[in-house]
Each structure stands twice: as structure tokens, then as C-alpha cells.
C-alpha positions in Angstrom: -28.5 53.0 176.8 -28.7 53.9 173.2 -26.3 56.9 173.8 -23.9 54.6 175.6 -23.8 52.2 172.7 -23.2 55.1 170.2 -20.4 56.4 172.3 -18.8 53.0 172.6 -19.0 52.6 168.7 -17.3 56.0 168.3 -14.5 55.1 170.8 -14.0 51.8 168.9 -13.8 53.6 165.6 -11.2 56.2 167.0 -9.1 53.3 168.3 -9.2 51.6 164.9 -8.2 54.8 163.2 -5.3 55.3 165.5 -4.2 51.7 165.0 -4.3 52.1 161.2 -2.3 55.3 161.5 0.4 53.6 163.6 0.6 50.7 161.2 1.0 53.1 158.2 3.7 55.1 160.0 5.5 51.9 161.0 5.4 50.6 157.4 6.8 53.9 156.2 9.6 53.8 158.7 10.5 50.2 157.7 10.6 51.3 154.0 13.0 54.2 154.8 15.2 51.8 156.8 15.3 49.4 153.9 16.2 52.2 151.5 19.0 53.4 153.7 20.4 49.9 153.9 20.4 49.6 150.2 22.2 52.9 149.8 24.9 51.8 152.2 25.3 48.5 150.4 25.7 50.3 147.1 28.3 52.7 148.6 30.2 49.9 150.2 30.3 47.8 147.1 33.6 48.3 145.2 33.8 48.6 141.4 34.6 45.6 139.2 38.4 46.3 139.3 38.3 46.6 143.0 36.4 43.3 143.2 39.2 41.6 141.3 41.9 43.2 143.5 39.9 42.2 146.6 39.7 38.6 145.3 43.5 38.6 144.7 44.1 39.9 148.2 41.9 37.3 149.7 43.6 34.7 147.7 47.0 36.1 148.8 45.9 35.9 152.4 45.1 32.2 151.9 47.4 31.4 149.0 47.4 28.2 147.1 50.9 26.7 146.9 50.4 25.9 143.2 49.5 29.6 142.3 52.5 31.2 143.9 55.1 32.9 141.5 58.8 33.0 142.0 60.5 36.3 142.6 62.1 37.8 139.5 65.2 39.0 141.5 68.5 37.5 140.5 69.3 34.3 142.4 66.1 34.6 144.4 63.9 31.5 145.1 61.3 33.1 147.4 57.7 33.7 146.3 56.5 37.2 145.3 54.7 39.6 147.5 50.9 40.2 146.9 50.6 42.5 143.9 54.3 42.6 143.1 56.8 40.7 141.0 59.4 40.7 143.7 59.7 39.4 147.3 61.3 42.6 148.5 62.5 46.0 147.3 66.1 44.8 147.3 65.4 42.2 144.7 63.9 44.8 142.4 66.9 47.1 142.9 69.3 44.3 142.2 67.5 43.4 138.9 67.5 47.0 137.8 71.2 47.3 138.5 71.9 44.1 136.5 70.0 45.5 133.6 71.9 48.8 133.7 75.3 46.9 133.8 74.2 44.8 130.9 72.8 47.5 128.6 74.7 50.6 129.5 78.2 49.6 128.1 76.7 48.9 124.7 74.9 52.3 124.6 78.1 54.1 125.6 80.0 52.5 122.8 77.2 53.5 120.3 77.3 57.0 121.7 81.1 57.2 121.2 81.1 55.6 117.8 79.1 58.3 115.9 79.4 62.0 116.6 76.5 64.0 118.0 75.4 67.1 116.2 73.8 68.6 119.3 77.0 68.1 121.3 79.1 69.9 118.7 76.6 72.8 118.5 76.6 73.1 122.3 80.4 73.2 122.3 80.3 76.1 119.7 77.8 77.9 121.9 80.0 77.5 124.9 83.0 78.9 123.0 80.9 81.9 122.0 79.7 82.4 125.6 83.3 82.3 126.9 84.4 84.9 124.3 81.6 87.2 125.3 82.4 86.7 129.0 86.0 87.7 128.3 84.9 90.8 126.4 82.5 91.8 129.2 85.2 91.3 131.9 87.5 93.5 129.8 84.7 96.1 129.5 84.1 96.0 133.2 87.7 96.6 133.9 87.8 99.5 131.5 84.8 101.1 133.2 86.5 100.6 136.6 89.5 102.5 135.2 87.1 105.2 134.0 85.6 105.4 137.4 88.9 106.2 139.0 89.9 108.6 136.3 86.7 110.5 136.7 87.3 110.8 140.5 90.8 112.1 139.7 89.4 114.7 137.3 86.9 115.9 139.8 89.6 116.3 142.4 91.7 118.4 139.9 88.7 120.5 139.1 88.1 121.3 142.7 91.6 122.6 143.1 91.1 125.3 140.5 90.7 129.0 141.6 87.6 131.0 141.0 87.9 133.6 138.1 85.8 136.7 138.8 86.4 138.2 135.4 84.9 135.1 133.7 82.0 135.5 136.1 81.3 139.0 135.0 81.7 138.2 131.2 79.4 135.1 131.6 76.7 137.2 133.2 76.7 139.6 130.2 76.5 136.9 127.6 73.5 135.2 129.2 71.3 138.2 129.3 69.1 137.1 126.4 65.5 136.6 127.6 64.8 133.2 125.9 62.4 130.6 127.3 61.9 126.9 127.0 59.3 124.5 128.3 60.2 122.0 131.0 60.0 118.4 130.0 58.6 117.3 133.3 56.1 119.9 134.4 55.6 121.8 131.0 56.0 125.2 132.5 57.9 127.9 130.5 61.3 128.7 132.1 64.3 130.9 131.2 67.1 129.4 129.2 69.7 130.5 131.8 68.1 128.4 134.6 66.6 125.6 132.5 69.1 122.9 133.6 68.6 123.7 137.3 64.8 123.7 137.0 64.6 120.5 135.0 66.9 118.7 137.4 64.9 119.6 140.4 61.6 119.0 138.7 62.7 115.6 137.6 63.9 114.7 141.1 60.5 115.7 142.5 58.6 113.4 140.2 61.2 110.6 140.6 60.7 110.5 144.4 57.1 109.4 143.8 58.1 106.0 142.3 60.1 103.3 144.2 62.5 100.7 142.9 63.1 98.2 145.6 64.3 94.6 146.3 64.1 92.2 149.2 67.8 91.7 149.3 70.8 94.1 149.4 73.3 94.2 146.6 76.4 92.0 147.2 78.9 92.5 144.3 82.5 91.7 145.0 84.9 94.5 144.1 82.2 97.0 143.1 81.9 100.3 144.9 79.2 103.0 144.8 76.6 101.3 142.6 73.1 101.1 144.2 71.6 103.1 147.0 70.6 100.0 149.1 68.9 102.1 151.8 66.4 99.9 153.7 62.8 101.2 153.9 61.0 99.7 157.0 57.5 100.5 155.6 57.9 98.6 152.3 60.6 96.3 153.7 62.7 96.8 150.6 66.2 98.0 149.7 66.4 100.9 147.3 67.8 99.9 143.9 68.3 103.3 142.3 71.8 104.4 141.4 73.4 105.9 144.5 74.5 109.1 142.8 71.0 109.6 141.2 68.7 108.7 144.1 66.7 111.8 144.9 65.1 110.2 147.9 68.0 109.1 150.0 71.0 111.2 148.7 70.7 114.9 148.4 73.1 117.3 146.8 75.4 119.0 149.3 75.2 122.7 149.8 77.5 124.7 147.5 79.9 127.2 149.2 80.3 130.7 147.8 84.0 130.2 146.9 83.6 126.7 145.4 84.7 126.5 141.8 82.7 124.6 139.1 85.7 122.5 137.9 84.0 121.0 134.8 86.6 119.9 132.2 86.2 121.9 129.0 86.0 120.1 125.6 86.6 121.0 122.0 84.5 119.5 119.2 82.2 117.9 121.8 84.6 115.0 122.8 88.1 116.4 122.7 89.4 117.6 126.1 91.3 120.9 126.1 92.9 120.4 129.5 91.2 123.5 131.0 88.5 123.7 133.6 85.5 125.9 134.1 86.5 128.4 136.8 83.2 130.0 137.4 81.6 129.8 140.9 79.6 126.7 141.1 76.5 128.4 142.4 76.4 130.7 139.4 77.4 128.3 136.6 74.3 127.2 134.7 75.9 125.4 131.8 77.6 122.7 134.0 75.0 122.2 136.6 75.4 118.8 138.5 78.1 117.7 136.0 79.8 115.5 138.6 76.6 113.6 139.4 75.8 113.1 135.7 79.3 111.9 134.8 79.3 109.5 137.8 75.9 108.2 136.9 77.0 107.5 133.3 80.0 105.5 134.4 77.9 103.6 137.1 75.2 102.8 134.5 77.8 101.3 132.2 79.2 99.1 135.0 75.7 97.9 135.9 75.0 97.0 132.3 78.3 95.0 132.2 77.3 93.2 135.4 73.9 92.3 134.0 75.5 91.0 130.8 77.8 88.7 132.9 74.8 87.4 134.8 73.0 86.6 131.6 76.0 84.8 130.1 76.4 82.7 133.3 72.8 81.7 133.1 73.2 80.7 129.4 76.4 78.7 130.3 74.6 76.9 133.0 71.7 75.9 130.7 74.1 74.6 128.0 76.1 72.6 130.6 72.8 71.1 131.9 71.6 70.1 128.5 75.0 68.5 127.7 75.0 66.6 131.0 71.5 65.3 130.4 72.2 64.3 126.8 74.9 61.8 127.8 73.3 60.9 131.1 72.2 57.5 132.3 68.5 58.1 131.7 69.0 59.4 128.2 71.4 56.6 127.2 69.0 53.9 128.5 65.9 55.4 126.8 67.3 56.6 123.5 69.3 54.7 120.9 70.5 55.4 117.4 70.2 52.6 114.9 73.3 52.4 112.6 72.3 50.4 109.5 75.6 50.6 107.7 78.4 49.4 110.0 81.1 51.1 107.8 79.6 54.5 108.1 80.6 56.3 111.4 79.3 59.8 110.6 75.5 59.7 110.5 75.1 63.4 109.8 73.3 64.4 106.6 75.7 65.9 104.0 75.0 68.6 101.5 74.7 67.5 97.9 77.1 70.1 96.7 
């Protein structure tokens, strides 16, 4: 019996312990729930400004007839919308139009009454741009004439006959064993073949770099300027000069009986009217002269076209500034105060 009583007391104590644990856990859960509710209330509570807006909205939903304001639109007798000065968008637009019709004529008169220094400077800049455009157009026409003249000279040179005597004399003169270093690879080469080696060496290094654009060249009236060969790997159009592109245009093979045809000069720039009649494959002094002359003319044409593009961009910027200067927004926002009504020219004059 004593053992049974002891066991009963232990069972009662265990039950009390379990009940206390459950009560503690329940209290903790209740505390966590209360904390969560407080957090939600804080998150849902708007700031002071939002409280004011909310109160205005609630008042607007149930407006007081004495607190309603009349719309500011012209000839409008309706109440305003919540949070607005107008009953509709049309009333706001009508009021803005009336303000413009009322203020703009006076501002236009003030603008026309006194001269604007910036406007005069812009007109001078436009005159200078137009003069440069005319000069560039004249330069471009001159280069087009040079382009056709060069093609005619090349055709005349090809019609010359090969002179074998000049070939034998030339070979005797170039017998000196002089060497020079290549500007591309740095190797020592013979003077007689220096131009050939340097041209080929430069083309080899030039092929490693690429000059491309996403769009082909579209220039009205221009012929033979850029290569414009499409590369499917890089998805670009080649923008080298067509006559100098070593990657997409190779020099044609020279026949044995083809003449050099380079026009000879006196005092560097004076043409003598004669042509070099050596075989083209043996002439080292005029190697690739047609390609270099064509590239020189094409490069001048490209420079003239770039100059025209820059002048057009400058003209567009000046026109934009002149339009914005006398536009509606500028006239409405800016105003020149003329203190002396008898003085029309407000520009500062030099003391001298």
C-alpha cells in the first residue's frame, strides 16, 4: 500500500509538470501572436501625410456641401474632383489655353521690340556654315573630276608599248647592293625590291585588324569608295577603302607584256607627258602606283563627305537652338524687363 501511494504521488507530480509545461507553451504562443499582430498594425498604419490624404478621401466620399470648392475652369460651375482644382481634364486644358492666349501676345511683342544677341550670333554661325558647305561641295566636285582624270591617265598608260632597251638600262643602274629595313617587320631588304616587300608586308599585318559597320554605305553619286563586303562571322560590312582592302580585293596578276604606264614627272609635281614603258612585273620604282593614286583620291573624297556630315550636324543644332529660343515654352518662362521705354537696344555698348 505504501508503494501504491508513492506511485500515485509520482503520477500526480508528472501530470502537474506536464500541465505547467503546456501552460507555459500556450502563453508563449499567445505572446508571439500578439507581437505579430502589432507588427502588422504598424506596417498597415500609413504615415502622417497619408493619414491626412486618407481623411481627405474619406471626406470626399462623404462630402460636406459647405466644404466643396468650385472648379477653376472658365465658365464652369461644377465642384472639383477629389485632390484636384478642376472637375475634369478639359477644364484644366481650357484654363491653360486661356492663359497662353492672354500672356503670349505680350511676350511676342517684347521679343520683337528688342534685338536678341544670341539670335544674331546664331545667324552669323549659319552663314559661316553655309559658306563652308559650299566650299566643301566645290572640293567634292573637284575630287570627282580628279577621279575621272586619273582613270583616263591610267587608260592612256596601259596603251603604251613596252620598251626593251629601257628594261636593260634599268637593270644595269639598279645593280647597287644597298639594303634598308622594312618599316613593318624590321627585316633588312634590298633597295631594288623595298617597295614590293613593304607593300606585301603591310597588307599581311593589315589583314589582322578589321574595320566594320552594321550598315552598308549609301552615298548618292559616289562610286568606288568603301569595300562593303559582308562578313557573316562578325555580321559587319567592311569599311576599308575598296582599292586598299587587302582582305577582300587582291591585286590582279600581271602579264609579261603589260607596261607600267606610270606618268613621269619633273621637279616632283610637274608632269612631262611621258609614261614609264618598263614591263610592269620588273618596274620596282612605280610598284602599285595605280592603287596608291586611286586611294589618295578616294581618301580626299571621304574627307570631304565627313566634313559635309559634320556641317549638317552643326546646322541642325543651330536651327534647334533658334527654334527653342523663340518657342512657346521659352517665351512663357523667360522675360526681359525693359526699364527705359525709349531704349530699344538693350545690348551693352563699348565705352570707346
